[in-house]
N, C-alpha and C positions, 0 to 999 in steps of 0.2 A: 443275502436272502434270495435274490433272483436265481443264483446258481443252485441253492438247496432246493428251491421249488422245482426247478427244471429237472434236477436229478430225481426227485421224488416222482414227478410226472413221467419221466422216462422209464423208471422202474416198473410202473404199472403196465408198460407195453413191451417189456423185454421178452424176447423169445426164450424158450427153454435152453439152458446151458450158456446163454449169452452173457449173463452178468459176471460170472467168474472169469471167463477168458478176457473180457474187456477191462475188468478191474485190474488184472495182472498186467495187461499190455499198456494201459494208460491212454491209448488212442492218439491220433494225430488229426490235425485240420490244416489245410494249406490252400494257398492261392498262387497264381502266377500273374505278374503285372497288375495286381489289384483285383483280378478276377477270381472269385471263389471257385475252386476246382472241386472240393469235396473233402472227405474224411476217411480215415481207416480206424474203425473201432477195435480191430484186431488184425493180426497178420493175414494178408491175402483177402481181406474183406474191404471192398471198395464201394464207398457211398457217394453218389454224385451230388452236385450242389442242390438240385431240385429236391431230392429226397432228404438231404441234410437239413434244409430250411423248412421242409413241410411235414416231416415225420417226427412226432413227439418222442419216439424211441431214441432219437439222436440229438435231443435238445441240449445235452451237456457238451456235445462236440461242436455245436453251432458257434458262430462268431458273435461276441458281444463287445460293447465298448470297454476298453481297458484290459483285454486279454493280452497276455505276454506272448509275443511272437519274435522269431529270429528271421532275418532276411539274408538270403544267400545269392551270390552270383556264381558264375563258372569259376571265379577266383577264390571262392570261399565265403566266410561270414563277412557281411557288409555292415551289420549293425543289429542291435536288439532294441525293442521298443514295445509299444502297446497298440492294439488295434482300435480303429474307429468303429462306430456303429455300422452295421451292415446296411448298405444302400440297396433297396429292392425297387427297381423301376422297370416294369415291363415295357418293351420286350428285351431290355438289356439284361445281362446276367447279374447275379448278386456281386457287389463290389465292396471292397474295404481297403483302407490305407493302414500303414504301420508308421508311427511317429516315435522319435526318440524323446529323451527327457526334456529337451528344449522345445518340443513341439514340431520339429522339422521332420518332414516325410522322409522315410528311408526307402531307397529303391526307386530313383527317378527312371531308371531303365525299365521299360515295359516288360522285360522278360525275366526279371528277378523273382526268385521263389520266396514266399513268406510262409513260415511253417510254425506250428505249435506242437511240440512233441517232447518226450523225455530223453530221447537218444540223439546221437550225432547223425544227422541226415546226410552228411558228406564224409563218411569214414575213409573214402579213397577219392583222389582227384583224377580227372581226365587230363591227358597231355595232348596238346595240339601238335599235329605232324604236318610236314610240308605237303601241300596239295599237288606237288609235282612228283610225288613218290611213284616210281615206275610200276611197282607191284600193284598198287591200288588203282592206278590208271588202267592197268590191264584187267583188273577185276571188274571195274565199272564198264569197260568196253565189252567184256564177255557177257555181263548182265544185260546190257542194252541189246546186244546181238541176239541173245536168247529170247528177247521180247520182240524181235523183228525190227528194232530201231536202228537206223543207219547214221544218226547224228553222232559226231565224235564225242568222246567222254570229256566232260568239263567239271572238274571237282571243285566244290566251294569250301568244304570243311572236311577234315579228317581228325578224329580223336581216338587215342588209345586209352583204354580204361578197363580195369578189372571189375566187371559188373557184379560178379557173383562172390568175390572175395576168396576165390580158390587158388589165387596165384597165377592164373592164366588170363592174359589180356585179351579182350575183344577189341575190334576196331569198328568205329561207327563213321560212316561216310555220308555226306550230303553232296549231291551232284545236280547240276542244273544247266539247261540251255534255255534261257528265257530272254525275250526281247526287252522286257522291262526290268531286268536285273541290273543293279549297279553295286559297287563295293565301297564300303566305308573305309576310313583310314585304318581301322583295325582288321580289315580283311573280312568283315561280316557282310553277307549278301543282304540286300534290302530292296524294297520296291522303288521305282522311279516313275512317277506319273500315273495317269489313269488309263491303263491298257485294258480294253474290253474284250479283245479277241486274241487268243494265242496263235502264234505262227505255226504252220505245219512243221512237225518234228520237234517242237518244244517239249521239254520235260523238266521235272524237278522231283527228286526223291531222296529218301534217307534209307540207307542200307546198313544192316548189321553183318559184320564178317566175324564168324564164330566157329569154334571147333565143336562139332556135334558127332558123337560116336566115333571119334578119332579122325574125322574128316572136316576140312574147312568148307563151310557153307556160307553163301550170301543170302541173308534173310531180309525181305522187305519190311520196313517199318511203316512208311507212308509214302505216297507218291502221286504225281500227276503226269500223264502222258497224253499229249495233244493228238498224236498220230497225224492224220491228214486234216483233222479238225473240220470236218464237213458240217458239224453242228454249231460251229462258232463259239466254242467254249472259251471262257476267260482263263488266263493262266493262274495257277496257284503255286506259290513259292513255299517249299518245305525246307526248314533248317533246324539244326540242333541248338537248343538253348540251355541245356543243363542235364545233370545226372544227380539223382538223389535217392536215398532210401526213405520212401514215404510211408511204408507200412511197418517198419521196424523189424524186418526179417534179415537185415544185413545185406540184402541184394539191392543194387542200384537200379532204379527205373530211368528210362530215357525220356526227356522232356523235349517237345518239339513245338515249333511255331509254324502254322500254315496260314499264309496270308494271301489275299487277293484284293481287287480294287474296291470291293464293297464290305470287306470285313477280314477277320482273322479267327483262327481256332488254335487253342493250346491243347496239346495232347500229352497224356501220360501213358507210356508204353512199357509193359512188363514182359520179360522173357520167361516163358513157361513151356517146359518140355521141348526145347529146341525150336519153339515158335515165338513170335512176337504178337502180343495182343494189346490194343488200346483199351486200357481199363478205365480211364476217365478222360473227358474232354469238355471244353466249354469255351465260349467266345462270343464275338459279335458278328453280325452279318445277315444277309437275306438269302 
């Protein structure tokens, strides 16, 4: 009954031409690490969490207790279950959990993707490559030099993945030189301690290496560069946490985690006409 009422209410506010496209697509709703990121009512249409929870046009896509969700890590499907009710507590972002049939929470890792959609959000998997790869070490060195950075290249992650499904692989690199970085047993960079000020020369960024118009290009996804850090900026660690087709167009978006001592930010990045754009983001922090 609640869903029928929500659908009827949403129909009253539908924009011209919106109903047909969205009915055919089916829509998607998703979160990362329990944080509601937003929804896609149709291909290429990105609705952030604030709009999703506040605009009656998207009531049918909002999260309700008992909705069916799948949970994915970089390794693939981790489980299927149902959502909790959405927790709305300002100033925190909207939050929800996904639990299996026994009531156990799926996705203890804070970077797993929870998604409700009718398609396979991981039609292609990313392969992790050695961070010692000489070609990509040189690419990062060149990128740093072009920015006037003198610090040596230090690669944290390299993934090879066919983002667009055209049979041509892209390479996604995260590199960092951070005083507060440490490495888990699985080789994943993470924070260590409360570091309030970055060291001069510190950096952390995610870079997409892609063929555009027949040429290899390095395209920035997100990043932090301390420079001389005269302003005393805190360091931000950027890393790759996943790849998924969130809007149903067959193209994988890049998912990132950007964390610092007072919070973190999850980003969804789409490749559009040879450029990268953050289409959605949400997280904690001041």
